[in-house]
N, C-alpha and C positions, 0 to 999 in steps of 0.2 A: 176413606176417600178424601176427606178434608186434608189429612196429613200429606197425602200424595200430591194433591193439587197445589198445596201451599209451598212445596219445594224448598223447605228450609226456613221460610218466614214464620212458620208455626211457632217456633221457639222465641220469636221476637214480639209476638202479639199476645196480650193477656186474654184468655178466653176461659169460659167455664161451661159445663153441661149441667142442666137442671132438669128436675122432674116436673116442677110446677112453675111456669113462667110468672104468673101473677104473684106468687109468694116471693120469688126471687127479685122481682121488681120492687116489691114492698121493702125487702131487705136492703136493696141498693139505695132506695130513698132514705131509709133509716141511717145509712152511712154517708148521707149528704150528696148523693148523685141526683142529677136532674135526669129523669127518664123521658126520652123523646121518641115517640113512635113515628116512623116515616110513613106517610099516607099521601097519595096523590091528590086527595081532596082536603088535606090539612088546611086549617084556617089562615096560616101564615107560612112564609118561607123559612127554611131551616136557619139561615143566617140571622134572622130576627128573633128566633125562638130560643137560642142558647143564652142562658143567663148566668152561668158560673163556669168553674174550672173542672168540675167533675160531671161528666156527661156519659150516659149510657144510651146508645142508639138501639132502637128496637125495630127489627125488620119483620115483615109479614112473609107469608108463603107466596110462591108464584101463583098468579091468577086470583087467589082469594084474598090476599093481603093480610092485615092484622085481624085476629079474632076479636069479637066484641068485648070479651072480658079483658083482653090485653089492651084494647083501645081505652077502656074505662080505667085501667090501672095506671097507664102512663100519665106523667105530669101534664104533657101536652102532645098534640099531634102537629106535625109540620110536613111541608112538602118541599121537594127540590124544585127550584125555579127553572122551568124549561121553556125554551122559545117555541113560538108557533103553536101548532096543533098537538104536539107531543105532550101527553099528560102523565104517562107512567113509563117506568123502565123495568127491566127484569131485576130481580132482587140482587144479583151480583153487581150490576152496574149501579144500582141505587146505593148499595153498601159502599162501593168505591167513592162515589161522589159525596155521600154523607160523611164518611170518615175524612175525606179531604177538607170539607167545609168545617167540620169540628176541629181538625188539626190546625187549620188556618186561624180559627178563632182563638184557640188555646195558645198559639204562638205570641199573641198580644200580651200575655201575662208573664 
């Protein structure tokens, strides 16, 4: 399903499939990645949470968000700054905005 919906972009974006997310996050941290979990109740906005040039964004599931173990394993939790009463987005929209924000940050380096 992912490959069909990506319509060719799948070959341009690095992605992996893992069996244990917490272990994968620890491995990424060991490789120098900052792991940021997107959470509508995060303590700070994503723009202020990015500290380096190697970033792994972690998305939760629709409705339930990030699992507790995943929240604990991420380096930090961050939210996407939204106007007005809107506090959360569906995961695909959050991913698009999160990737845009990280990309904009990385272009400064």
